[in-house]
C-alpha positions in Angstrom: 7.5 -30.7 37.2 9.2 -33.8 38.6 11.6 -35.9 36.6 12.6 -39.4 37.8 15.7 -40.7 36.0 16.1 -44.5 36.1 18.5 -47.0 34.6 17.8 -50.7 34.6 14.9 -50.3 37.0 17.1 -48.3 39.5 16.3 -44.7 40.4 19.4 -42.7 39.9 18.1 -39.1 40.2 15.1 -37.0 40.9 14.9 -33.5 39.5 12.4 -31.0 41.0 12.0 -28.1 38.5 11.7 -24.6 39.9 8.1 -24.4 38.4 6.9 -27.3 40.5 4.0 -26.4 42.8 1.8 -28.5 45.0 -0.2 -28.2 48.3 0.9 -29.7 51.6 3.9 -31.9 51.9 5.1 -34.3 49.2 8.0 -36.8 49.7 9.8 -37.8 46.4 12.1 -40.4 47.9 11.3 -44.0 49.0 11.4 -44.5 52.8 14.6 -46.6 52.5 16.7 -43.9 50.9 19.5 -42.5 53.1 18.7 -39.0 51.9 15.0 -38.0 52.1 13.7 -35.2 49.8 10.4 -33.5 50.2 8.5 -30.4 49.1 6.4 -28.3 51.5 3.9 -25.6 50.7 2.1 -24.3 53.8 -0.3 -21.4 54.3 0.5 -18.5 56.5 0.0 -19.4 60.2 0.6 -23.1 59.7 2.7 -24.5 62.5 5.2 -27.3 62.4 5.5 -28.3 66.1 8.9 -27.8 67.7 10.8 -31.0 67.9 14.1 -32.7 68.4 15.4 -35.7 66.5 16.0 -38.8 68.5 19.2 -40.7 68.1 18.6 -43.5 65.6 21.6 -45.5 64.4 21.6 -45.7 60.7 24.0 -47.4 58.3 24.8 -45.5 55.1 26.6 -47.5 52.4 26.5 -44.9 49.5 26.5 -41.1 49.5 23.4 -39.5 48.1 23.5 -35.8 47.5 21.1 -33.0 46.8 22.1 -29.9 44.8 20.2 -26.6 44.8 21.0 -24.5 41.7 21.1 -21.0 43.2 22.0 -19.3 39.9 23.3 -20.2 36.5 22.9 -23.2 34.2 24.4 -26.6 34.9 24.4 -29.8 32.8 24.3 -33.0 34.8 25.7 -36.0 33.1 24.5 -39.4 34.3 26.6 -42.6 34.3 25.8 -46.2 35.4 27.7 -47.9 38.2 30.3 -49.1 35.6 31.1 -45.5 34.5 29.2 -45.8 31.2 27.6 -42.6 30.1 23.8 -42.7 29.9 22.3 -39.2 29.3 22.3 -35.6 30.4 19.8 -33.0 31.7 20.0 -29.2 32.0 19.4 -27.6 35.4 18.6 -23.9 35.8 18.2 -21.5 38.7 15.8 -22.8 41.3 16.0 -26.4 40.2 16.8 -29.1 42.8 18.4 -32.5 42.0 18.8 -35.6 44.2 21.6 -37.9 43.0 20.8 -41.3 44.5 22.9 -43.9 42.6 25.1 -44.5 39.6 27.7 -41.9 38.6 27.4 -38.2 37.7 29.4 -35.3 36.5 28.6 -31.6 35.9 29.4 -29.0 33.3 28.9 -25.3 34.1 27.1 -23.8 31.0 27.1 -20.4 32.8 28.6 -19.0 35.9 26.7 -21.0 38.5 26.2 -21.1 42.3 25.2 -24.5 43.7 24.4 -25.5 47.3 25.2 -29.2 48.0 23.8 -31.3 50.8 25.0 -34.8 51.5 25.8 -37.3 54.3 29.0 -36.8 56.3 31.5 -37.0 57.5 33.4 -36.6 54.3 35.8 -39.6 53.7 38.3 -37.8 51.4 39.7 -40.0 48.6 37.8 -43.0 49.9 34.5 -41.2 49.3 34.5 -41.3 45.5 36.2 -42.7 42.4 36.8 -40.0 39.7 36.8 -40.8 36.0 36.8 -38.9 32.7 33.8 -36.8 31.7 31.7 -37.4 28.7 33.1 -35.9 25.5 31.2 -32.9 24.1 30.3 -34.7 20.9 28.8 -37.6 22.9 26.4 -35.6 25.1 22.8 -36.8 24.8 20.7 -34.0 26.3 17.2 -35.1 27.3 14.5 -32.4 27.5 
């Protein structure tokens, strides 16, 4: 299952559930995203030709990140660019989420292991603006 979360016509997140299955290669992100996310399912013996990546100058204005939920249960809270809370989703072991725009926060519902991939180099305090999380009584969990 694939979930695209949008706000005001802007894609803010893509969730690939652990149960997702398809044949071949499927790209979930538009070509202009600075972080590309795809799923591959190849049969035994399939070969991806050895290759190197050519130097291509790219300009990245905003960090996009991908989280792999290795174990546990994590609630992701979505915010718009003005830090207004929108909604939440629950992520479980094996789920993958791309966070492409807007704001986001996380609440660990269980002990959780997460692998994060994002553009670098990390810019320290210049990289993000932190703000208060959503109050528990305000959480709108979408299924």
